[in-house]
C-alpha positions as CSV (number, residue, x, y, z in Angstrom):
1,X,52.2,-274.1,51.0
2,X,51.6,-277.8,51.2
3,X,51.7,-277.6,55.0
4,X,49.2,-274.8,55.4
5,X,46.0,-277.0,55.5
6,X,47.5,-279.2,58.2
7,X,48.6,-276.1,60.2
8,X,45.1,-274.6,59.9
9,X,43.5,-277.8,61.0
10,X,45.8,-278.0,64.1
11,X,44.9,-274.4,64.9
12,X,41.2,-275.2,64.7
13,X,41.7,-278.1,67.1
14,X,43.5,-275.8,69.6
15,X,40.6,-273.3,69.3
16,X,38.1,-276.1,70.1
17,X,39.9,-276.7,73.4
18,X,39.4,-273.1,74.6
19,X,36.5,-272.3,76.8
20,X,34.4,-269.9,74.7
21,X,31.7,-269.2,77.3
22,X,32.6,-267.2,80.4
23,X,31.6,-268.3,83.9
24,X,29.2,-265.4,84.2
25,X,27.6,-266.6,81.0
26,X,27.6,-270.2,82.2
27,X,25.7,-269.2,85.4
28,X,23.0,-267.4,83.4
29,X,22.8,-270.1,80.8
30,X,22.3,-272.9,83.3
31,X,19.8,-270.9,85.2
32,X,17.8,-270.8,82.0
33,X,18.5,-274.5,81.1
34,X,17.5,-275.9,84.5
35,X,14.0,-276.7,83.3
36,X,15.1,-278.8,80.3
37,X,18.6,-280.0,81.4
38,X,17.3,-283.4,82.6
39,X,16.2,-284.3,79.1
40,X,19.6,-283.6,77.6
41,X,21.3,-285.4,80.5
42,X,19.1,-288.5,80.1
43,X,19.9,-288.7,76.4
44,X,23.6,-288.1,76.5
45,X,25.1,-288.3,80.1
46,X,23.1,-290.9,82.0
47,X,25.4,-293.8,81.4
48,X,28.5,-291.9,82.4
49,X,26.8,-290.5,85.5
50,X,25.7,-294.0,86.6
51,X,29.3,-295.2,86.2
52,X,30.5,-292.3,88.3
53,X,28.2,-293.4,91.1
54,X,29.5,-296.9,90.9
55,X,33.1,-295.8,91.2
56,X,32.3,-293.4,94.0
57,X,30.7,-296.3,95.9
58,X,29.4,-294.1,98.7
59,X,29.0,-295.9,102.0
60,X,26.6,-294.9,104.8
61,X,28.3,-292.7,107.3
62,X,30.8,-291.1,104.9
63,X,31.4,-287.4,104.3
64,X,30.5,-286.7,100.7
65,X,30.8,-283.6,98.5
66,X,29.5,-283.0,95.0
67,X,30.8,-280.0,93.2
68,X,28.6,-278.8,90.3
69,X,25.6,-280.7,91.6
70,X,23.3,-279.5,88.8
71,X,19.7,-280.7,89.1
72,X,20.7,-283.3,91.6
73,X,20.5,-286.5,89.5
74,X,23.7,-288.0,91.0
75,X,23.4,-286.2,94.4
76,X,20.0,-287.7,95.2
77,X,21.4,-291.2,94.7
78,X,24.4,-290.4,97.0
79,X,22.1,-289.1,99.7
80,X,19.9,-292.2,99.6
81,X,23.1,-294.4,100.1
82,X,24.3,-292.2,102.9
83,X,21.4,-291.4,105.3
84,X,23.7,-291.3,108.4
85,X,26.6,-289.4,106.8
86,X,27.1,-285.9,105.6
87,X,26.1,-285.0,102.0
88,X,27.1,-281.6,100.7
89,X,26.4,-280.2,97.2
90,X,27.3,-276.9,95.6
91,X,26.7,-275.3,92.3
92,X,27.1,-271.8,90.8
93,X,23.5,-271.8,89.4
94,X,20.6,-271.1,91.7
95,X,18.2,-272.4,89.0
96,X,19.9,-275.8,88.9
97,X,20.0,-275.9,92.7
98,X,16.3,-275.2,93.0
99,X,15.6,-278.1,90.7
100,X,17.9,-280.3,92.8
101,X,16.1,-279.3,96.0
102,X,12.7,-280.2,94.5
103,X,14.1,-283.6,93.4
104,X,15.4,-284.3,96.9
105,X,12.1,-283.4,98.5
106,X,10.2,-285.6,96.2
107,X,12.6,-288.5,97.0
108,X,12.0,-288.0,100.7
109,X,15.7,-287.2,101.4
110,X,16.5,-285.2,104.5
111,X,20.2,-285.4,105.4
112,X,21.9,-283.0,102.9
113,X,23.2,-279.5,102.5
114,X,22.8,-277.6,99.2
115,X,24.1,-274.1,98.5
116,X,25.5,-271.8,95.9
117,X,29.3,-272.2,95.8
118,X,32.3,-272.2,93.5
119,X,34.9,-274.9,92.9
120,X,37.5,-272.2,93.0
121,X,36.9,-271.5,96.7
122,X,35.1,-274.4,98.4
123,X,33.7,-273.4,101.8
124,X,35.0,-276.5,103.8
125,X,37.8,-277.3,106.1
126,X,40.9,-279.2,105.0
127,X,40.6,-283.0,104.9
128,X,36.8,-282.9,105.3
129,X,35.5,-285.4,102.8
130,X,35.9,-289.1,102.0
131,X,34.4,-288.8,98.4
132,X,34.2,-285.9,96.0
133,X,32.1,-286.2,92.9
134,X,32.3,-283.7,90.0
135,X,30.2,-284.2,86.8
136,X,30.6,-282.1,83.6
137,X,32.3,-279.0,85.1
138,X,35.9,-279.0,83.8
139,X,34.6,-278.9,80.2
140,X,33.1,-275.5,81.1
141,X,36.1,-274.0,82.8
142,X,39.0,-272.2,81.2
143,X,42.2,-274.2,81.6
144,X,43.9,-271.5,83.7
145,X,41.3,-272.2,86.4
146,X,42.0,-275.9,86.6
147,X,45.0,-275.7,88.9
148,X,43.0,-273.7,91.5
149,X,40.1,-276.2,91.3
150,X,42.4,-279.2,91.7
151,X,44.1,-277.5,94.6
152,X,40.8,-277.1,96.3
153,X,39.7,-280.7,95.6
154,X,43.0,-281.9,97.0
155,X,42.7,-279.7,100.1
156,X,39.1,-280.7,101.1
157,X,39.6,-284.5,100.5
158,X,40.9,-286.7,103.3
159,X,44.2,-288.6,102.7
160,X,43.3,-291.5,100.4
161,X,40.0,-289.9,99.6
162,X,38.2,-290.6,96.3
163,X,37.8,-288.1,93.5
164,X,35.4,-289.1,90.7
165,X,35.3,-286.8,87.7
166,X,33.2,-286.9,84.5
167,X,33.7,-284.6,81.6
168,X,33.1,-284.4,77.9
169,X,36.2,-285.8,76.2
170,X,37.6,-286.4,72.8
171,X,35.6,-288.9,70.7
172,X,37.0,-292.4,70.2
173,X,34.1,-293.9,68.3
174,X,32.2,-293.1,65.1
175,X,29.9,-290.1,65.3
176,X,31.4,-288.6,68.4
177,X,33.1,-285.8,66.5
178,X,29.7,-284.2,65.9
179,X,29.6,-282.5,69.3
180,X,33.1,-281.0,68.9
181,X,32.1,-279.5,65.5
182,X,28.9,-278.2,67.1
183,X,30.8,-276.5,69.9
184,X,33.1,-274.9,67.4
185,X,30.2,-273.5,65.5
186,X,27.9,-272.6,68.4
187,X,29.3,-273.1,71.9
188,X,26.1,-272.0,73.6
189,X,24.1,-274.8,71.9
190,X,26.5,-277.2,73.7
191,X,25.9,-275.5,77.1
192,X,29.5,-274.3,76.8
193,X,30.8,-277.9,77.1
194,X,33.9,-278.9,75.1
195,X,36.2,-281.9,75.0
196,X,39.0,-281.9,77.6
197,X,41.6,-284.4,78.9
198,X,42.1,-284.5,82.7
199,X,44.3,-287.5,83.5
200,X,47.5,-285.5,83.2
201,X,46.4,-282.5,85.3
202,X,45.1,-284.8,88.0
203,X,48.5,-286.5,88.3
204,X,50.2,-283.1,88.5
205,X,48.1,-282.0,91.4
206,X,48.4,-284.8,93.9
207,X,46.1,-287.5,92.5
208,X,46.7,-291.0,91.4
209,X,44.4,-292.0,88.6
210,X,43.1,-295.5,89.2
211,X,40.4,-295.8,86.5
212,X,39.9,-293.9,83.2
213,X,37.0,-295.1,81.1
214,X,35.3,-293.9,77.9
215,X,31.5,-293.8,77.7
216,X,29.5,-292.8,74.6
217,X,25.8,-292.2,74.6
218,X,23.9,-290.8,71.6
219,X,27.4,-290.2,70.1
220,X,28.2,-287.9,73.1
221,X,31.7,-288.8,74.4
222,X,32.4,-288.7,78.2
223,X,35.5,-289.5,80.2
224,X,35.0,-291.1,83.6
225,X,37.9,-291.0,86.0
226,X,38.5,-292.4,89.5
227,X,41.5,-290.8,91.3
228,X,42.8,-291.2,94.8
229,X,44.4,-288.3,96.8
230,X,48.0,-289.2,97.1
231,X,49.8,-289.4,100.4
232,X,52.6,-287.3,98.9
233,X,52.0,-283.6,99.2
234,X,52.2,-282.1,95.7
235,X,54.3,-279.0,95.1
236,X,51.6,-276.3,94.5
């Protein structure tokens, strides 16, 4: 009987890791959240997003893809840095994309492509992109979808291409556990986001992790990862 509380705690921790909002619900949720998402992002995600852009280090003339472009906060900066390259953004939420299009128009950007699209089946040729950016998507996906997404990321990146991924992660500083508890109680209030670890899965699917950093803003814990597509073809 003395072990029961610890076992129950471990079970609760495992339940936190499960995606509790379906992808259909996620699409509808982010269509509704598009108008207010920027406020949440500025309060909790801005530092991690800025760091992701620093690690992506987009150079003019490159082929760049952002998966889960959201309202375009990172995408607009990449387009500005890459006026003579190719800038492609996809998202499952038309509401978020409309906000992104408005942001790009207001910034005077012209050289970009935005469309509804899924990370599970990216509409692009093999070895198309130099840089792939992905912010706050894996923490919405069920883990059984991760392999397909990572296969797609590996497929569309050029050899040696950069993958920069940001996600909610497990807290490492005081106060960061608040969001995990909130997700456990009311996942929709978290936009479906939960803490995940990605370094291991990335290594399994043909990427070499070069940088893994922890960023906390308003107690919200983010993991920022830079990985390089390996020259060795993984066994999918």
